[in-house]
C-alpha positions as CSV (number, residue, x, y, z in Angstrom):
1,M,123.2,138.9,78.8
2,A,121.4,136.9,81.5
3,K,118.9,134.3,80.3
4,A,115.3,134.7,81.5
5,P,114.1,132.0,83.9
6,A,111.8,129.4,82.4
7,A,108.1,129.8,83.2
8,V,106.6,127.2,85.5
9,D,103.8,125.4,83.5
10,G,100.4,125.5,85.3
11,Y,101.7,127.6,88.2
12,Q,98.9,128.1,90.8
13,I,98.6,128.9,94.5
14,V,95.9,127.0,96.4
15,K,94.9,128.3,99.8
16,L,93.0,126.6,102.7
17,P,91.8,129.7,104.6
18,N,92.3,130.1,108.4
19,A,90.1,127.9,110.5
20,N,90.2,127.0,114.2
21,V,91.0,123.3,114.7
22,P,92.0,121.3,117.8
23,N,95.7,121.6,118.7
24,F,97.9,119.3,116.6
25,Q,95.1,118.5,114.1
26,R,96.5,118.4,110.5
27,R,94.9,120.6,107.8
28,T,95.7,119.6,104.3
29,V,95.2,121.5,101.0
30,F,95.5,119.6,97.7
31,C,96.6,120.7,94.2
32,P,94.0,120.4,91.4
33,T,94.0,117.2,89.4
34,G,97.0,116.8,87.2
35,K,99.2,119.1,89.2
36,K,101.9,118.4,91.9
37,V,103.0,120.6,94.8
38,I,106.3,122.3,94.3
39,A,106.3,124.3,97.5
40,G,104.0,125.3,100.3
41,G,103.6,126.7,103.7
42,A,101.3,127.2,106.7
43,E,100.5,129.8,109.4
44,A,99.4,129.3,113.0
45,Q,97.3,132.2,114.3
46,G,96.3,133.2,117.8
47,N,97.8,134.3,121.1
48,G,100.7,132.0,121.8
49,A,100.1,130.1,118.5
50,V,103.0,127.9,117.3
51,L,103.4,126.3,113.9
52,V,104.3,122.7,114.7
53,G,104.5,121.3,111.1
54,S,104.5,122.4,107.5
55,V,105.3,119.6,105.1
56,P,104.3,118.2,101.7
57,T,102.0,115.2,101.6
58,D,103.7,111.9,100.9
59,D,102.2,111.6,97.5
60,G,103.3,115.1,96.4
61,R,99.7,116.3,95.7
62,G,99.3,118.8,98.6
63,W,100.6,120.5,101.7
64,I,100.0,119.8,105.4
65,G,100.0,122.3,108.2
66,L,99.5,121.9,112.0
67,G,99.9,124.0,115.0
68,R,99.1,124.5,118.7
69,Q,98.1,127.4,120.9
70,D,99.4,127.8,124.5
71,G,96.5,128.0,127.0
72,Y,93.9,127.0,124.5
73,S,92.5,123.7,123.0
74,S,92.4,125.0,119.5
75,V,94.5,127.1,117.1
76,G,93.9,128.9,113.8
77,V,95.7,127.3,110.9
78,S,96.0,128.4,107.2
79,V,97.7,126.2,104.6
80,Y,99.1,127.1,101.2
81,A,100.2,124.9,98.3
82,I,102.2,126.1,95.3
83,C,101.2,123.8,92.5
84,A,102.4,123.2,88.9
85,S,102.0,120.8,86.0
86,V,105.0,118.5,86.2
């Protein structure tokens, strides 16, 4: 019989909704106090939009997303952090 996976304590998804920002400008979403990021992601939106980066912050408290859009000076970027009590 397979063992059920352990629950992740304090699991929470935090979202930074889509907003237009200048090309290559970082957008960062942070976990609530007492939680660390365990995964995350980002999305670049718009015609010719390209996601340039999607990485955790150096301190492990959040997630960074950045993008660019061909032919435009700005791009829509959404960022997500999956947080947990660790």
